[in-house]
N, C-alpha and C positions, 0 to 999 in steps of 0.2 A: 313553277313558272316555265312556260313553254317558250323556247327560243325559235326565232324564224329560221327556216331552212337556209336562207341566204347566209345567215350567221354561221351555221354549221359548215357550209361550203367554204367560207373564208377561214374558219378555224382549222378545218381539215387541211387546207392548202398550207397554212403556216406550220402546222404540226408535221406535215410531210417534209417540208424543207428542213426543219430542225432535226427530225429523226434521220433523214438521209445523210445529213452532215455528220451527226454523231455516230451513226452506224459505220460510215466510211472511216472515221477516225478509229473506232474500236477494231474494225477489221484490219486496219493498218498495224495496230499494236499486236494483234493476234499473229499476223503474217510475220512480223519482225521477230516475235518471240519463238515462233516455230522454226525459223532458220537459225536462231541463235544457238550457240554451244552451251549456254548456261542451262543447268538442269537442277537447280536447288529449290528448296521449299518455297521461298518467297517469289521466285520467278514463276513457279507453277501456280501459285495463288493469283498472281497478276494475270497469267494466261487464262485462268478460270474466270476471273471477274471480267476480263476483256471479252471473252467468248460469250458470257451471259449478257453483257451489255450489247454486243453486236447483234446477237439473236433477238433480244427484246426490241431494240430499235428497228430491226427489219420487220418484225411483226407489227409494230406501231405504224411503220411506213405503209404496209399493205392494208391495214385497217383504215387508215386515213385516206388512202387512195379509193377504197370502196365507198367511204362516206362522200368523198368529193365527187365520184361518179354518180352516186345516187342523188345528190343534191344539185347537180348541174342541170340547167334547163334542157329539155329534150330527152331526159331519161324516160325509158319506155313505160313506166308506171308512176302513179302518184305516190309520193313518199311522205310519210308522216314522221314525227319525232320518234314514235314507237318503233319504226323500222330501223332506226339508227342505234337502238339500245345495245345490241350485241357487238357490232364493230366499235362503237364508242367505248364500251366497258373494256373490251380486250385491248384497244389502243391505249387508253389511259392507264390501265394496269401495267402493261408492258413498258410504257413510257416511264412510269415511276420506278419500276424495277431496274430499267436501263439506267436511269439517273443515279439510283443508289449504287449500282454496280460500277458506274463510271467514277463516282466519288470515291468508292473503295479502291479502285484502280489508281486514282491519283494519290490517295493516302498511302498505299503500299509501295508506290514507285521509289520513294527515297530510301527505303530500307535496303535496297540493293547496293547502295553506295556506303552509307554510314549511319550510325545511330542518330547523329545530329541532323543529317539530311532526312532521315526517317521521321523524326519528330516534327520537323518543319512541314514535310509533305502530308503528314497525318493531320496537322492543324489546318493546313490549306484544304485538304479533302473534307474535313468536318465543317469548316466554315462555308465551303462551296455548297455542300448539301443543305446546310441550314439556311443559307441565303436563297437557294432555289426554292426550298419549301416555303419560306416567307413570301416570296414573289408569287407563288401559286395559290396561297391562301388569301381569300378575300376577307379583310378585316373591316368591320363596320363600327 
């Protein structure tokens, strides 16, 4: 099923907004962890997941900006859905990796405080990821 170019333009705008907010959040976590004095195993894992998340959301952001530019009236050439395959695939793949990394970061965060808090944040992280996946899957 081929979707209209106008739909891809709106979808790209919405995904740009979401990925920019999530990348900003992830970059903030990275910056805070870099200036922190903690250098234990769990903090380093949180830093790695936050860095992966930030990088993936930034790639998604620029992929969606490309789609948005290509699908805006006045673009210098005629665009078909075939022209959007590469930026769309890269953008959606990195969005999903970023979401998984963000959920992992949430899940790991509580382990820096206590086992009880770690269990709680792990459950929240897993539920968050599952609910995101459910909302992204179209059930008929």
